[in-house]
N, C-alpha and C positions, 0 to 999 in steps of 0.2 A: 200140339199146336195151341197157341193162345189166341183167343178171339176178343177183340176190344172194340167198343163203339168208336166210330170215327167222328169226333166232335159230338154234335147233337143230331147227326143225320139218322140215327137209328140203324145204320149199317154196322153189323158186327163183323169186322174184317179180321182175317188171319194176320198174325204179327209178321209172318213171312209172306211177301207179295211177289207176284210175277210181273216183271217188266218185259214187255214184248218187243223192245227195240231190236233185239237180236234177230227176230223173225224177218226184219227188213234188210238182212245182210249188211248191217251197219258195221260189224266188226270183222266178218268173214263171209264168204259166199256160203249160203245155206241151201239145204234141200227141203222140199215141201214135206216129204214123209217124216224126216227127222224133226222138223219144226212142229208138226202136228203131234208127234210123240212127246215132245217136250211139254206142250200145253197139257196133254193128257196126264203126264207124270206130275205136273204141278197140281192139278185138280185131285188126282188120286192121293197125293201127299198131304192133302188138307188145305191147300191154298184156295181161297175163294175171292181174292182181289187181283184183278188183271188190269194193268195200265199200258196204254198204247198211245200213239199219236199219228196223224196223217203225215207228219214230218219224217218219221222214222222210215228210212228207205224210200222216201218220197212216195208214200202211199202203199208200198209193198207190205209193211208190217201189218197194217190193218187188213189188207186183202188176205194175207196168209193166216192171220188170226181168225178171220171170218171162216176160212176153210176148216180150221181146227175146231171152232165152236159149233159147227154143224152137228157134231156127234156128242155134244155135251148139253145136258138139260139146263135151261136158262136159270133155274132157281139155284144152281150150284155155284154161281159166281156173280160178283159185282164187277161191272165193266166201266173202266175209266178211260176216256180219251180227251183230246185237246183241240183247241182252235187257235188261230192266229199265226202259227208258224208252218210254212209249207216249203215246197221246192220241187224242182224237176231238172233233169239234164245236168246235175251237179251244181245247181245254183239254188241258194237259199232265198226264200221270199217270205215277207211278213205282211199280213193284212188283218188289222184288228177292228175293221169297220163292222157295224151291226149287220149290214147286208151280207158280208162275206162270212162272218162267223155263223150266222143263222144257216146259210147254205151249206157251210162246212159240216154242221151237225148232221144234216140229212144225208150228205155224201158219205160221212163216216158210217152211219147206220146201214146204208146200202152195202158198203164194203164189208162190214162186220156181220151183216145178216141178222140184225136185231131190230126190234121195234121201239126201243128206248135205250137211253144211256143213263147208267146209274149216277155217274159223276162226270161232269164236263168241266174241263179246266182251261183257263186262259194260259197259253203256253209261253213261258219265258218272257214275262212282262217287261223285263229290262230292255228288250229290243224296241218296244214301243216308246221307251223314254227318249230315244234319239230320233223318233219320227214326229211329224206334225201332231200337235196336241199333247205329246208326252204321256206320262202315266195317267194324267187326268182323263185322257180319252178312254182308257180302260175303265175307269170309274164311272164316266158319264155315258159311255156308249156301248162298250163291249159287254160289260157285266149286265147292264139292264137288258140287253138283247137275250142273254142266256137266262136271266131270271124270267123273262117273258116265256121262253120255251119251257121253263120249269112250270109255269102256270098252266101251260097247255098239256103238260104230262109227257112231253117229248124227252126231257131230261128230268132226273129226280133231284139232283143236287149240283151245286156250283162251287168251283174252287179255282185257285190260281197256282201257278208254278213259277219258280225262279231260282237261280243260283244265289242271288244277292238277298240275304235275309232282310235287310232294311227295306227293300222294295215290297216284300210281302207284308211287313208291318205297316208300311205307309198305306197300302191298299185297304187293309182292314180298318185303319184309322179314318180313311177318307171315303168310306161307303157306309150305307145304312146298316145297322146291326143285322146280322143274319144273311147279308148278301153273300159274303165270302164264308163258306161253310168248312172249307179245308184248305190247307196249304201243302204244296209238295216242294221240298227242297232237297238238293243233292250235294254230296261231298262235304256236308257240314255236321254229320254225326258218324264219325269213323275214327280209327285209331290216331290219325294225324290231324284231325280237326273236329272238335266237338262244339263249335260255336252255336249250333242250333239250341244247345241247352240254355243259353242266355235268353232265348226268346220264348221258351216253353210257358213260363208264367203268363206272359202277355197273351199268347194264343189261347191258352186254356181259359183265361179270364173272359175272353170274348166268345167262348164256345166253339172255337175253331179247331178242327181235327188236324193232326200232324201226320204227314206221310214223309218218310225219308227215303232217299235212293242212293245208289252207288256206294255200298259199304266197302268196296275195294278202291274207292276214290279213283274210278276210271282207270284202274290198272296200277296205281301207285303202290298199293298194298298187295303185291303179288311177287312170286319168286322169279317170274320171267321179266319183270320190270315193265316200265311204261312203253306204250307205242310211240312212234316217232312224232305223232301229231299232238301228244299230250301237252297242254299249256302250262303245266307246273314249272316254276323256276328250278334251275339246276340244283341249288342247295337242298331244296325239299326232296327232289328226286333222289339225290345221293343219301340223304338221311333215311328215307324209306327203304332204300336198297340195303343199308346197314341193318335196319330193323328186320328185314326179311331174312338176311343171312343169320342174324341172331336166333330167330325162330327156327330156322332150319337146323342150326347147331343144337338146338334143344329138342329136336325131333318133333316139332309142332309147326305145321304149315301156317304161314302168316295169313293165307286166305281163310283158313279155318278160324283163326283167332279174330280176324277182322269181321267175319260174318257173325260170329258169336257176340262180339262186343256191340256191334251196331244194332243187333236184334234183341239185346238184353234190356233195353230201357223201356219200361212198361208205359211211359208217357207218350211214346211214339206208337200210334195205332198199327202201322204196318211199315215195313222196310222192304224196298224193292230191290231185287237182283234180276239180271237178265242173262238168259242162256238159251240157245236153240239145241242144246245137247241134252237128251233126257237123262242120261247118267249124271251129268253135272247138276241138273235140276234136283234129282233125288239126293245127291250128296249135299247140296246147299240147304235143302230142307232139313236134313239130318243135323248139319252144323248149326242151323238157325234155331234148332230146338235144344241145343246144349248150352250149359253155363260155361262161360270162358274161364280160362286160367287167369285169375285176377293178378297174381304175382307177375306173370308174363306180360299182361297188359301194362302194368306199371313199368316193367323193364323196357318195353317197346316205346312207351311214351317218353321215358327218360332218354332213350337213344335218339328219338326224333327231336327232342329238346326244344331249342329256340325256333325250330321250324314248325312247331305246333301252330295251327290256325293260320298258316300262310296260305293265301288263296290266290285266285287268278280271275281274269275276265272270262265271261261266257263266250263260246264260239259257235 
């Protein structure tokens, strides 16, 4: 396992990170024992960075993760969670106000059973863009509230997340240096979309650490194909299906290649995957520690062709 400093935070994070969304039964119904075993497998495999959110499973993921962390020494992991995006009874809600995000941090700590959060993120800032105050509210109200909690020692570091890379850059440009210490972006450093690479110089020049997520592009880069809810346009889905079939014909699972590729870039401090299956966790760690077959990477990219970097709106 490779360990890299996340920006200038001093946190030396494993290049393979554990995303805890699966613990919230986001993708399938999960059992508590299996979920706890998955977290333990991640820690045993050398992972020390765990990311979650109150939004995942509408608080379930944090609650389950809290159960799992009871048996793990606090110094063995860095814990990242989020504020701003919530929901219940099947309905998404957003609240980026200073009062709500401050309360959210304390609620998360209670569910997680910890006395501090290593990295607190403003979750999916693009949704605030369509709310009163727009993105400027995050810069003027949300982030200052989190920085204040940092001053109190409740949180150690502050970051932002979004699908849209341009929003992450905008926020760094419109806040005081050092306010945004890390960015988390998903589906933009994988076999079908490497747009994150275009922003690395900018983030690095501002001392901002880079976290990437979803190396399988939310199921696009799998043999079973995308779930029905996937927002990718049909031509991209079809191109990725052809790439998966090509890998299968070569005797090389596209999931393995995708994990290897996404985790091979040393400029990305950590890449998150999510699974509530301990066997899958161990397998993904093994793949994430391997060098990809670069010739096959080129072949897959050629098959995806003009659908490279085709993206979609967040949901």
